[in-house]
N, C-alpha and C positions, 0 to 999 in steps of 0.2 A: 770514843771518835766520835766525830760528828759526822754526819751524812745526809746526801739530799736524798731525795726520794719521789718513785713516780708511780702511783697507782691507777692500774689498768678500769675500768669501767667491767660492772660485775654483778650491778641490781642486789637482788638479797645476800648475793654472797659473797657480800662484803668483810665480816666478819673471820672471812677468812685470812683477809689482811692484817688483821686486827691479831690473830695468834702470830704472826710473822713478826709484826712490830714489838710486841711483851717479849719474844724469846731477845731479839737486837737490841731492848732496851735494858733489859738483863744480864747484857754482855757489856755494856757502856755504850752502846749508841744515842746521842741525842740528836736530833735534825734539825737541818738547815734550812732550804728551800724546798718547797713542796709542792707537788702537782698531780691533777687528777682528773678525771673524766668518770662521767656519773656516780657510782656507789664511793668511788676513788676518791671522785671530789669531796663527796662528804668526810669519806675517811683524813683528808693532808685537810680540811678546815680544819678539824676536831683538834687535830696535832699541831695545826698553825696558830691558833688562838691559846694553845698551853695541856690540852688534856695529853694525857698519858696512856699508854695502852692498858694497862689494869685497867683506867678509869672507862675507856673506850671496850673492853669487853662486858665491864657488865650492863653500860647501857646500850648494848646493841645485843645483847642476849636476852637481855627481858625487853627489847622490840618488839612489837604487837605488828607485823609489818600490814597488815591487813589494815590497819588504819589510816597507812597511805593509800588506799584505793577511796579516797573521798569522793560526793558526788553532790551536784548542785540539783535543786527542783528538778530539774528537767532530764538530768541523768538519771535521777532514781525512779522516773516511772517506769512500773510495771512492764516489762515484756520490750517498750519502745524507747525505754531511757536510753539505752546502748548506742543504738541507731541515730535517735535524736542528736544524741549527745557528738558524735561524729561531724555529723551535718551541721549544725550549730553552732560547736566549739573547738570541733578540729581535735577531739578528745574524750574516750568514755568514763574517764574519771579527772577530776579539777587538778588534781596536783600540788593543791594550796596543802594539805597537812606538813608532809615534809618539809616545807618552805616554816612555817609557825612553830614544827618541831624542832629544827636546827636554829630557829631565833633565839628558843629560850633558852638551848643549850650555847649557845655565842654570847650572850647578855650575863649567864650565871659567871664570866670567865671577863665582861666588862668591854668584849672587843665584837664588834658589830659592822663596822662599816673596813677597809679596805686598810683605811686610814690609821685604824684604831692598830695594823701589826705591822705598818712601814715601815723603816727607815729611807729618812731623806727621799721619797715620794717615791720609791718604789717598793713592792711587795715582794715577799717572799714566794706567796702564795700563787699557783696559776690555776686556774681552771678552763677545761676547755666546751666547748658548749656550739654548736652548730647553726646560724643562719639560712635556713633553707630556701629564704627570697634570694637573697645574693649566690646563693650557693658556695658558703664560704666558711672555714674555721675561722669560730672564737679564739680566742686566751687573753681571758677575763683575769684580772680587772682593764688588762692595757688598751683592746681593743673597743672597750664601749664609751671610747671618746670618740668613736666613730657616728653614734648617736645622739651625740651632745650632752653627753653626762661624763663628770669628772669624775676618771676613774677612781678617786681615793675617797669618794661621798659615795660610791656607787657600796652596796649591802653585801656583805659574804653568803647572805643565805639566800638574796635572791640571783646570784651568780650558779649555786650550787641548784637551785632552782631549777637554773635553764638546763642545765647538764644534765639532769638528771629526768628530764621530761621525754620520757621513752614515745615516739608517734606512736598516733593512733591510741595509744595507752591515757596517757596524760594531755590536758590543755597547753599545747606552747605558750611560752612569754609574749605577747606584742610587746616588738617597740616601735614607735613611732617617734620620725625625724623626716625633717624635709618634706612634710606632706607625703610621706611613706610609710608604709608598716612593712615590719618583719615579724617572721614568725621563728622565735627561737626553740630548739631542741636538744635532744641529745647528742650532747659531744661525741658519744660512740658510734653515729652514723661516719665521720667522717676521720678521728682520730682518735682510735680507741684506748691506745697505749702511748699516749708523747714520750718515750723516751729519751729521744732528741733534746726535747728542752730546753735544760741547762748546761747543754755543752758546749765547752769553747775550744778555739784553735790550738791556746796554749795548752801545757799542761796540766792538767788538774787537779788544783789544792787538795781536794776529798773525793771520796768516790760518791757516785752518782747509783744507788739501787732502786731496780725497778720490780716491780711486785704484778704479778698477772695469774691468770688462771689460765689451765690444760683441762679440757670438757674429755672427761675417760668413759664416758658413758652417755648418752641422748636418751632427753625423756621429752615428753608431748607436753607441748606448751598452754594448751587448753582444751578441756574437758568438754567441748560443745563443738564437733569438728563439722557441724553441717550447718554453720551461718557464714554469712558474708563477711561479718565481724569478728569472726573468730580467723578466720580465714585471711584475713589482715595482721593480727596480731601475732599472729604466727608469721608470718611474711618477716614482721618486723622484728620478733623474738631471734628468728634466724639468721637474718641479718647479722645480729647483738652476739649471738652464738658465737658465730662463724668466725667473726672480729677478735675473739678470742686467739686465736687461732694465729695470731699473725705471724709471720715468719720473720726472724730475725737475724743478722748476721752474728758472726762470732764474737764481737766487741761488746755489741748488745746482750747476746743471752748469757755470757761469762757473768754479766753484774747481775742479772734477771732471776727469782724466785718465783718457780711458777708452780703453782698451786693445785692440785686435782680437786675436781669441783664434786667428783661422790655423785653425780648423775643430777644434780641440784640446777636447776636452771636460773636466769637472769630474772626471767619474771613468775616466779614459786611463790606467789604473796604469804600460801599458807605453809610457808616452813615451819618448821618446830622448835622447838629449843632446844631438846635431843639432836636433830640436824644442825642446829647452828654452832652448838658447843664440838660437834664433829668438825664439821667445816675447822673451826677455830684449830685443834687440834692439826688437823692436816697443814694449816700456814703456821704453826709453832714447829713441826717437826721438818717442816720444808726449810723454813730460816734455818733451824740447828744444823741442817744438813747441806745447807749453802756454805755457813759460814766455816766447817770442819775444813773446806777447800778452797775459803777465797782469801787472797792475797792481793792487797792495793800496791802494793809497789811489783808485783810480778803483772798484773793487769796493764800500770803506767808501763812497764818497760816493755812487753808485747804489743800493745794496741796503741799508745799516744805517744812515743819518740819517737 
């Protein structure tokens, strides 16, 4: 059966989604429309270009997340680098590594731009980002036209780069248009779990599954609690972690798989391979438990007729 999928933001915890994906694919599910925020955008984009869950497991469990914390010359200055980076670039890390890394994976499938995955000018992939100047949520690629850019020519990796730009951690993506400049950052600030994005007024032809996390234990996000920079980073991490616990009404809760975080936080870039594999197993088991009670016909009769 084909299903649409929505992935919440979750930073380094994204491997939990891959566990759920693997189980669902083993049960015969394939993917139609896909959407996501931040780490969810990354997973959605890789599925959209043709990667399977088993491939994603290998890619993400072997990933060294510390490489995401790339710095330019100023950000690399000892002691002062983080502060100078915040004032000059609005981030303590560049954030370019993730875009380049993702571009390589997309290029391996021969699909770089949204036009490469679109049918009749419509993309099955939607990525959520935030314009903090306009104070608007962006649904990419559709909303990029507001900045004078052709949505079909827009690069998928650039859209994901925008969605994963955690404020203060990574430099925002700047878009200049009509003599104005917008700063685009993590979609989780405005919509960390866009479960509504593919809903239709009529009876749906196929299910839309939501994939999110719930926090079973709180961890501190920074090791140094005495600096102003650490204070800012903790504020953002708290906002994103709190967003994971978004309230769902009944019709959304019954189609959503909530994966335990095992105390791992969004910005825990020193996550070990062992911890990644534990999250994978949590996602896999969560999907197995979900499917044991899921029935699309019952869902339609109760919530959509």
